[in-house]
C-alpha positions in Angstrom: -78.2 32.7 -39.5 -78.3 33.0 -36.0 -77.8 29.3 -35.1 -75.0 29.4 -37.7 -73.2 32.1 -35.9 -73.6 30.5 -32.5 -72.3 27.1 -33.8 -69.1 29.0 -35.4 -68.6 30.6 -32.0 -68.6 27.3 -30.0 -66.2 25.9 -32.7 -63.9 28.6 -31.9 -64.1 28.4 -28.1 -63.3 24.6 -28.4 -60.5 25.1 -30.7 -59.0 27.8 -28.5 -59.6 25.9 -25.1 -57.8 22.7 -26.8 -54.7 25.0 -27.9 -54.6 26.2 -24.5 -54.7 22.9 -22.6 -51.9 21.4 -24.7 -48.7 22.3 -22.7 -50.6 21.5 -19.5 -51.1 17.8 -20.8 -47.7 17.2 -21.2 -46.1 15.0 -18.4 -43.2 16.9 -16.6 -41.4 13.8 -16.7 -40.9 13.9 -20.3 -38.7 16.8 -20.2 -34.9 16.1 -20.4 -33.3 15.8 -17.0 -30.4 18.7 -16.7 -27.0 16.9 -17.1 -25.3 15.9 -13.6 -22.2 18.2 -13.0 -18.9 16.7 -13.2 -17.4 15.4 -9.6 -14.3 17.7 -9.4 -13.9 17.3 -5.5 -10.2 16.2 -4.9 -9.4 12.5 -4.6 -7.8 11.8 -1.2 -4.7 9.7 -1.4 -3.6 8.2 1.9 0.0 7.2 2.3 2.2 5.0 5.0 5.0 6.7 6.8 7.2 4.6 4.6 6.1 6.5 1.2 5.5 10.1 3.3 8.7 11.2 3.2 9.8 14.3 1.1 12.4 12.0 -1.1 9.4 10.1 -2.5 7.3 13.2 -3.4 7.7 12.9 -7.0 7.0 9.3 -7.2 3.8 10.0 -5.1 3.0 12.9 -7.6 3.6 10.4 -10.6 0.8 8.1 -9.2 -1.4 10.9 -8.5 -1.1 12.2 -12.2 -2.4 9.2 -13.6 -5.3 9.1 -11.0 -6.1 12.8 -11.9 -5.9 12.6 -15.5 -8.1 9.3 -15.4 -10.8 10.8 -13.2 -10.6 14.6 -14.1 -10.2 15.0 -10.3 -7.6 16.5 -8.4 -5.5 14.4 -6.1 -4.8 15.4 -2.6 -1.9 13.4 -0.5 -2.5 12.6 3.0 0.9 11.5 4.2 1.2 10.0 7.5 3.6 9.3 10.5 1.6 6.2 11.7 0.1 3.0 10.1 -3.1 3.4 12.1 -3.8 7.1 11.0 -3.7 5.9 7.2 -5.7 2.4 8.0 -8.4 4.6 9.8 -8.7 7.1 6.9 -9.6 4.1 4.5 -12.0 2.5 7.3 -13.7 5.7 8.0 -14.5 6.8 4.8 -12.0 9.8 4.9 -9.9 8.6 2.1 -10.6 7.3 -1.6 -7.3 5.6 -2.1 -4.3 4.3 -0.2 -1.1 2.4 -0.6 -1.0 -0.7 1.9 0.7 -3.7 3.0 -1.4 -6.8 2.7 -1.9 -6.7 6.5 -2.8 -3.2 6.5 -5.5 -4.0 3.8 -6.6 -6.7 5.6 -7.3 -4.9 8.9 -8.8 -1.9 6.6 -11.3 -4.4 4.9 -12.3 -6.0 8.2 -13.1 -2.6 9.6 -15.1 -1.6 6.3 -15.7 -4.3 3.7 -16.4 -1.6 1.4 -12.4 -1.4 1.0 -11.2 -3.3 -1.6 -7.9 -4.0 -3.5 -7.5 -1.8 -6.8 -4.3 -3.2 -8.1 -0.9 -4.5 -7.4 2.3 -4.5 -8.8 3.2 -7.7 -10.9 6.3 -9.8 -10.6 8.9 -9.2 -13.1 7.4 -11.3 -15.8 4.3 -9.2 -15.9 2.2 -11.5 -13.8 1.1 -13.0 -10.5 3.8 -15.3 -10.5 6.8 -13.9 -8.4 4.6 -10.9 -7.1 6.3 -10.7 -3.7 8.8 -8.5 -1.9 11.1 -9.5 1.2 10.6 -9.3 4.9 14.2 -9.5 6.2 15.7 -10.1 9.7 18.7 -8.0 9.8 21.9 -8.0 12.3 24.8 -5.5 12.3 27.9 -6.9 10.3 30.2 -8.4 12.7 27.3 -10.0 14.7 26.0 -12.2 12.0 28.0 -15.3 13.5 26.2 -15.4 16.4 23.2 -16.2 14.3 24.9 -19.2 12.6 25.4 -23.0 12.9 27.9 -25.1 11.1 27.7 -22.2 8.6 23.8 -22.2 8.1 21.8 -19.0 9.4 19.4 -19.8 12.5 17.4 -17.6 14.4 17.6 -19.4 17.5 19.8 -16.7 19.2 17.3 -13.8 18.3 15.6 -14.9 21.7 16.2 -12.6 24.8 17.7 -10.3 22.4 16.6 -6.4 21.8 14.1 -6.5 18.8 12.3 -4.1 16.3 9.4 -4.3 14.7 8.1 -1.8 12.4 4.3 -1.4 13.3 1.7 -4.3 14.4 -0.2 -3.2 11.5 2.7 -4.2 8.9 2.6 -7.2 7.1 6.6 -7.6 6.6 7.1 -5.8 9.5 5.4 -7.5 11.9 2.5 -10.0 10.9 5.1 -12.3 8.8 8.3 -12.1 11.2 5.9 -12.7 14.2 4.4 -15.7 12.5 7.6 -17.2 11.5 9.0 -16.7 15.0 5.9 -18.7 16.6 6.2 -21.2 14.0 10.0 -21.9 14.9 9.8 -21.6 18.3 6.6 -22.9 19.2 8.0 -26.6 18.8 10.0 -25.8 22.1 8.3 -26.6 25.3 9.0 -23.4 26.8 7.6 -21.3 23.9 4.8 -23.7 22.7 2.0 -21.4 23.8 3.9 -18.0 22.2 1.5 -15.5 20.6 2.0 -12.4 18.6 1.0 -10.4 21.5 3.8 -12.0 23.6 6.2 -10.6 21.1 5.1 -7.1 21.4 6.6 -6.2 25.0 9.9 -6.9 26.3 11.1 -8.1 29.5 13.5 -10.5 31.6 10.5 -13.2 31.4 9.4 -12.1 28.0 10.8 -13.9 24.6 12.7 -10.6 23.7 14.4 -8.5 26.2 13.2 -5.3 25.0 11.0 -4.5 21.8 10.7 -1.1 19.9 8.8 -0.2 16.9 10.2 2.0 14.3 7.0 3.4 13.0 8.1 2.6 9.3 10.6 0.2 7.8 13.3 3.1 7.8 12.5 3.5 11.2 13.2 0.0 12.1 16.3 -0.3 10.2 17.7 2.8 12.0 17.1 1.1 15.3 19.4 -1.6 14.3 22.2 0.6 12.6 22.1 3.1 15.6 22.6 0.5 18.2 19.1 0.5 20.0 18.6 -3.0 19.3 20.0 -6.1 18.2 17.9 -7.6 15.5 15.4 -5.7 13.5 12.7 -6.7 11.4 12.0 -4.7 7.9 11.5 -5.2 4.0 13.6 -4.8 1.1 11.5 -2.6 -1.1 11.1 0.1 1.8 15.2 0.4 2.2 16.4 -0.1 -1.3 16.4 3.7 -1.9 18.8 3.9 0.9 21.1 0.9 0.8 23.3 -1.2 -1.8 24.0 -4.9 -1.9 27.6 -5.2 -1.4 28.1 -8.9 -0.6 26.2 -12.1 -1.3 22.8 -12.6 -3.3 20.1 -10.3 -2.9 17.1 -11.1 -0.1 18.8 -14.3 1.1 20.5 -15.0 4.3 24.1 -13.6 4.3 23.5 -10.9 2.0 25.5 -7.9 3.3 24.0 -4.3 2.7 25.4 -1.0 3.0 23.9 2.3 3.7 24.7 4.7 0.7 26.8 8.1 1.2 24.0 10.1 -0.2 21.0 8.3 1.8 18.3 10.7 2.5 16.7 10.7 6.2 16.6 9.0 8.3 19.8 7.5 7.0 21.8 10.5 6.6 24.1 9.8 9.5 24.9 6.4 8.9 26.6 6.4 5.8 28.8 3.2 5.3 26.9 1.3 8.2 26.8 -2.2 7.1 24.1 -4.8 7.9 23.5 -8.6 7.2 20.4 -10.3 6.6 19.8 -13.6 8.9 16.6 -14.4 7.2 14.3 -13.5 4.3 10.7 -14.5 3.7 8.9 -13.8 0.5 5.7 -11.4 0.9 2.7 -11.0 -1.0 3.1 -7.5 -3.1 1.4 -4.5 -1.5 -2.0 -3.6 -3.1 -3.3 0.1 -3.9 -6.7 0.0 -2.2 -9.8 1.9 -2.8 -12.8 2.7 -0.7 -15.6 1.7 -3.0 -18.2 3.2 -1.1 -16.3 6.8 -2.3 -16.1 6.1 -5.8 -18.7 5.2 -8.4 -18.5 2.0 -10.6 -17.6 4.0 -13.6 -14.6 5.5 -11.7 -13.3 2.3 -10.5 -13.5 0.7 -13.8 -11.4 3.9 -15.3 -8.8 3.6 -12.6 -8.5 0.0 -13.0 -8.0 0.6 -17.1 -5.9 3.5 -16.5 -3.4 1.7 -14.2 -3.2 -1.7 -15.8 -2.5 -0.1 -19.1 0.6 -0.4 -21.3 1.4 3.6 -20.8 1.6 3.1 -16.9 3.8 0.3 -17.1 6.0 2.2 -19.2 6.1 5.2 -17.2 9.5 5.6 -16.0 8.5 7.9 -13.0 6.1 4.7 -11.8 8.4 1.9 -12.6 11.6 3.4 -12.8 14.3 1.7 -14.7 18.3 1.5 -13.4 19.3 4.7 -15.3 16.5 6.8 -13.7 17.3 5.6 -10.4 20.9 6.1 -10.8 20.0 9.5 -11.8 18.8 9.9 -8.3 15.3 9.4 -8.7 13.4 7.6 -5.7 10.7 5.4 -7.0 7.9 3.3 -5.5 8.9 0.4 -8.1 11.7 -0.3 -10.1 11.6 -1.8 -13.5 13.6 -4.4 -14.2 11.7 -6.5 -16.8 8.1 -6.9 -17.6 6.6 -5.3 -14.3 3.2 -3.7 -14.6 -0.1 -3.1 -12.2 -2.9 -6.1 -12.4 -5.9 -6.4 -10.8 -6.7 -8.8 -7.8 -9.5 -9.9 -5.8 -9.9 -9.7 -1.7 -9.2 -13.5 -1.7 -5.8 -13.1 -3.1 -4.8 -11.9 0.4 -6.4 -15.0 2.1 -2.6 -16.4 2.8 -2.1 -13.5 5.3 -5.1 -14.1 7.2 -4.1 -17.6 7.6 -1.0 -16.4 9.5 -0.9 -17.0 13.1 
């Protein structure tokens, strides 16, 4: 009897011990991990001076709304007064996204390989064919005859003139026109060693008598219209909200443009002024770029899917049709046919890298 009681006691102690040790034997790693809280920090979007004006505020907000809706994060605009500020913001991990010209993108990517293209606007047919805008050389109306020979426009007589570029980080406002000038004049013995650096400063012994930088395409155009320079480089898309084609064919030598009567700053005091294109060069469309070290792979794919969607292609605040523009809206892009955003790789911009 006593033995049976002892056995029962030991059995009870064993069962209780086993029950009490069960929780401790469960590995901690098997417990479900708490779900990560969603990232709600603002997306910082850097803009060049060309798109930083108040008149472009609604267009900036329209693009930001797509980004915010896709990522469920607010967007904070970083407008700038200098190309370098925007480029450095991307290269130094101070901005997630930006809208750059090809040259600005290449410079930012060289500084930080994590900066990559996100999307670019397509050509009119919705493909990469014709995905270009135009770099202009312009003179005031009445002066175009100085840049013609036998009825054809030539740039020989820009040498020795007062000249305006946009910024040495601008694709169509510096990289392309300077490359064209070097190529054209490099066949002459006097200018066979001409470089882009030689075009930055004016002087009696330099290529240009005086050189100014507008800081933006609008600023370079105003340098011309205000009489500060004789010839200016700027692009079609950055001034199309302020001017109207009145003679000739758009984006060809001989085309005449007039500043609109209701043009916003910095053109308000130059309504009716006319200038003539003496050279026009197609340039690869400007990309929206991303800092891939500041976005997750999932966020990047979500952005690409959202921006290349039919909904965005049909968004009249992003790709504005003629009637929207005529109603007073200042868009980033215009809808003429099938324009939309497309994904491109870094190598798409190799032609810009190849320029001298």
